C-alpha positions in Angstrom: -34.0 48.0 -36.0 -36.8 47.5 -33.4 -35.6 47.6 -29.8 -37.1 45.4 -27.2 -36.6 45.0 -23.4 -37.0 41.6 -21.8 -37.3 41.3 -18.1 -36.1 38.0 -16.8 -34.1 37.5 -19.9 -31.6 35.2 -18.1 -34.3 32.7 -17.1 -35.8 29.7 -18.8 -38.5 31.3 -20.9 -36.9 34.7 -21.1 -33.5 33.6 -22.5 -35.2 31.5 -25.2 -37.2 34.5 -26.1 -34.1 36.7 -26.3 -32.4 34.2 -28.6 -35.4 34.3 -31.0 -35.6 38.1 -31.0 -31.9 38.5 -31.8 -32.1 35.7 -34.4 -34.8 37.8 -36.1 -32.6 40.9 -36.2 -34.0 42.7 -33.1 -32.0 44.7 -30.6 -32.6 43.4 -27.1 -31.9 44.7 -23.6 -32.2 42.2 -20.8 -33.0 43.1 -17.2 -32.5 40.3 -14.7 -31.3 40.2 -11.0 -30.1 36.6 -11.6 -32.0 35.3 -8.6 -33.3 32.4 -10.6 -31.8 33.1 -14.1 -28.3 32.3 -15.1 -25.8 34.7 -16.7 -24.6 31.9 -19.1 -28.2 31.8 -20.5 -27.9 35.4 -21.8 -27.3 35.8 -25.5 -23.9 37.6 -25.9 -25.5 40.0 -28.5 -28.0 41.3 -25.9 -27.3 44.3 -23.6 -27.5 42.9 -20.1 -28.4 45.0 -17.1 -28.2 43.3 -13.7 -31.1 44.9 -11.8 -34.2 44.0 -9.8 -37.6 45.0 -11.1 -38.6 45.8 -7.6 -36.2 48.8 -7.8 -38.1 51.3 -10.0 -35.4 53.9 -9.9 -32.7 51.4 -11.1 -34.7 50.0 -14.0 -36.5 53.1 -15.3 -33.7 54.6 -17.4 -33.4 51.4 -19.5 -37.0 51.8 -20.8 -36.1 54.9 -22.8 -36.2 54.5 -26.7 -37.7 51.0 -26.4 -40.4 49.8 -28.8 -41.9 47.1 -26.6 -41.5 45.2 -23.3 -41.7 41.5 -22.7 -42.3 41.1 -19.0 -41.2 37.6 -18.1 -39.4 38.2 -14.8 -41.1 36.6 -11.7 -40.4 34.6 -8.6 -42.1 31.4 -10.0 -42.5 29.4 -6.8 -45.8 27.9 -5.8 -45.0 26.0 -2.6 -42.6 28.7 -1.2 -45.2 31.3 -1.9 -47.6 29.3 0.3 -45.0 29.2 3.1 -44.1 32.9 2.8 -46.0 35.0 0.3 -44.1 38.3 1.0 -41.0 38.0 -1.2 -42.9 36.6 -4.3 -45.6 39.3 -3.8 -42.9 42.0 -4.0 -41.5 40.5 -7.2 -44.7 39.5 -8.9 -47.0 42.3 -8.0 -44.8 45.3 -7.1 -42.3 44.3 -9.7 -45.0 44.1 -12.4 -46.4 47.4 -11.4 -42.9 49.0 -11.6 -42.5 47.6 -15.1 -45.8 48.9 -16.3 -45.2 52.3 -14.7 -41.7 52.6 -16.3 -43.3 51.7 -19.6 -45.9 54.3 -19.1 -43.4 57.0 -18.3 -41.3 56.0 -21.3 -44.4 56.0 -23.6 -43.8 52.5 -24.7 -46.5 51.2 -27.0 -46.9 47.6 -25.9 -46.2 45.3 -23.0 -46.5 41.5 -23.3 -47.0 39.9 -19.8 -46.1 36.4 -18.9 -49.0 35.0 -16.8 -49.9 31.4 -15.8 -52.6 28.8 -16.2 -52.4 28.5 -12.4 -54.8 31.4 -12.1 -57.6 29.0 -13.0 -57.0 26.7 -10.0 -59.3 23.7 -9.9 -62.1 23.6 -12.3 -64.4 20.8 -13.4 -65.0 22.7 -16.6 -62.5 21.6 -19.3 -60.9 22.9 -21.4 -60.1 26.2 -19.6 -61.4 29.2 -21.5 -60.3 32.7 -20.8 -63.8 33.5 -19.7 -63.6 31.0 -16.9 -63.6 32.7 -13.5 -60.1 32.6 -11.9 -59.7 30.6 -8.7 -56.1 30.8 -7.6 -54.9 28.1 -5.1 -51.6 29.7 -4.1 -50.3 33.2 -3.5 -48.2 32.8 -6.7 -51.3 32.2 -8.8 -53.1 35.1 -7.2 -50.1 37.4 -7.8 -50.1 36.4 -11.5 -53.8 37.2 -11.7 -53.2 40.6 -10.1 -50.5 41.2 -12.7 -53.1 40.6 -15.4 -55.5 43.0 -13.8 -52.8 45.7 -13.6 -52.2 45.2 -17.3 -55.8 45.7 -18.1 -56.0 48.7 -15.9 -53.0 50.3 -17.5 -54.5 49.8 -20.9 -57.7 51.6 -19.8 -56.1 54.4 -17.8 -52.9 55.1 -19.7 -53.4 53.7 -23.2 -50.6 51.1 -23.0 -51.4 48.1 -25.2 -51.0 45.1 -22.9 -51.4 41.4 -23.7 -51.3 38.7 -21.0 -50.3 35.2 -22.0 -51.4 32.3 -19.7 -48.8 29.6 -20.1 -49.6 25.9 -19.6 -46.8 23.8 -18.1 -43.8 25.0 -20.1 -41.0 22.6 -20.9 -37.9 22.6 -23.2 -34.3 23.7 -23.2 -33.0 25.4 -20.0 -35.9 24.2 -17.9 -35.4 25.2 -14.3 -35.0 22.7 -11.5 -37.4 24.3 -9.0 -40.2 26.8 -8.9 -43.7 27.1 -10.4 -42.4 26.6 -13.9 -40.7 23.3 -13.1 -42.7 20.5 -14.7 -43.0 16.8 -13.9 -40.9 16.3 -17.1 -37.9 18.1 -15.6 -38.2 16.4 -12.2 -38.5 12.9 -13.8 -35.6 13.5 -16.2 -33.4 14.5 -13.3 -34.4 11.4 -11.3 -33.9 9.1 -14.2 -30.4 10.5 -14.8 -29.4 10.0 -11.2 -30.8 6.5 -11.2 -33.6 7.3 -8.7 -37.2 6.2 -8.9 -39.6 8.7 -10.4 -41.7 10.3 -7.7 -45.4 10.5 -8.7 -47.6 12.7 -6.5 -50.9 11.0 -5.6 -52.2 8.4 -8.0 -50.6 10.1 -11.1 -54.0 10.4 -12.9 -53.8 14.2 -12.8 -53.4 15.6 -16.3 -51.4 18.5 -17.7 -51.3 20.4 -20.9 -47.6 20.7 -21.7 -46.3 23.6 -23.8 -42.9 23.7 -25.5 -40.9 26.9 -24.7 -40.4 27.6 -28.4 -44.2 27.7 -28.9 -44.3 30.1 -25.9 -41.6 32.2 -27.5 -43.6 32.3 -30.8 -46.7 33.4 -29.0 -44.9 36.3 -27.3 -43.5 37.6 -30.6 -46.9 37.3 -32.3 -48.5 39.1 -29.4 -46.0 41.9 -29.7 -46.3 42.3 -33.4 -50.0 41.9 -33.9 -51.4 45.4 -33.4 -55.0 44.4 -34.3 -55.3 42.6 -31.0 -57.4 44.4 -28.4 -55.4 46.2 -25.6 -55.8 44.4 -22.3 -56.4 41.0 -23.9 -55.7 37.7 -22.1 -54.9 34.5 -24.0 -54.3 30.9 -23.2 -51.0 29.5 -24.6 -51.2 25.7 -24.5 -51.5 22.9 -27.1 -54.9 21.8 -26.0 -53.8 18.2 -25.4 -53.3 16.8 -21.9 -51.2 13.9 -20.6 -51.5 12.2 -17.3 -48.4 12.3 -15.0 -48.4 8.5 -15.2 -48.1 8.7 -19.0 -45.2 11.2 -18.7 -43.4 8.8 -16.3 -43.9 5.9 -18.7 -42.4 8.0 -21.6 -39.3 8.8 -19.5 -39.0 5.3 -18.2 -37.6 3.8 -15.0 -39.1 2.7 -11.6 -41.7 4.8 -9.9 -42.8 5.5 -6.4 -45.8 7.3 -4.9 -45.5 10.4 -2.7 -48.3 12.4 -1.0 -50.5 14.6 -3.3 -49.7 18.3 -3.4 -52.0 21.4 -3.4 -52.3 21.8 -7.1 -54.9 21.8 -9.9 -56.1 18.3 -10.7 -56.3 18.9 -14.4 -55.2 21.6 -16.8 -56.3 21.8 -20.4 -56.1 24.9 -22.6 -58.7 26.2 -24.9 -56.4 27.9 -27.4 -59.1 29.1 -29.8 -58.6 32.7 -29.0 -54.8 32.6 -29.5 -55.3 30.9 -32.9 -57.9 33.4 -33.9 -56.2 36.6 -32.7 -52.6 35.8 -33.1 -52.6 33.1 -35.8 -50.7 31.0 -33.3 -50.3 27.3 -33.6 -48.3 24.9 -31.4 -45.6 23.2 -33.5 -43.5 21.2 -31.1 -44.3 17.5 -30.3 -44.1 16.5 -26.7 -43.4 12.8 -27.2 -40.7 13.5 -29.7 -39.1 16.0 -27.4 -39.1 13.7 -24.4 -37.6 10.9 -26.4 -34.8 13.3 -27.5 -34.3 14.5 -23.9 -34.1 10.9 -22.5 -31.5 10.0 -25.2 -29.4 12.9 -24.2 -29.2 12.0 -20.5 -25.8 11.3 -18.9 -26.5 8.5 -16.4 -24.7 8.4 -13.1 
């Protein structure tokens, strides 16, 4: 039975990944400090280690006899990273370096790294291709890009097979309420449930490419299992179809109000050609159907 380690396995994306791995008969160890993850998210069949990836000495023993690592753990907070970049830099840069070093010492074959489409920043060139020059607009986005560069470097220097996946606006079960991975969908659903107006930043014409967490999970598993992919590769994981924030608000329903615009990319749209070609990955989940189901499941106050 293959043995995998998932950092951040108590979080939104990580816990969904752990569930899928266990469902497919894999043995899973979860490392999470529960700073943003929740213990109740952890699959009971997984081995749970409460530890911080910033503490190399603490996490290193759990990398022994592991076939592959999914590095999902992060402090995913854009605005707080602008106000104070020190703590997220420790988690997202030093933590990533620790995970890669522990994997190197344990002679682990492959590490799949969770990156972000935020590394692209603002670009007038759409869709975003992996060859597009990164232009981070926040410390968090820069930290994610540094993580990608460390992955490539470890592949060159130490022979670890790394794959970096750039996620585009992930949504689905166990969505977090705050941080970089919180989408307009989650914010709007919460406001609708509380009977509050939906807050649209700026004119609402900004567009996003929303990716269901189950499609992200599938991409991770394919990236781990496809050994034909080049070490150090970076891939976009997004459906390649964008929706305006106004459109998302209309799907969810309710009154809307305008708030000042934020420092964020104006548009995001994934070119997923490479993921389709190298992984055989295809997005399967339907955004409009999922939002309809989520709205139907709200408990109004």
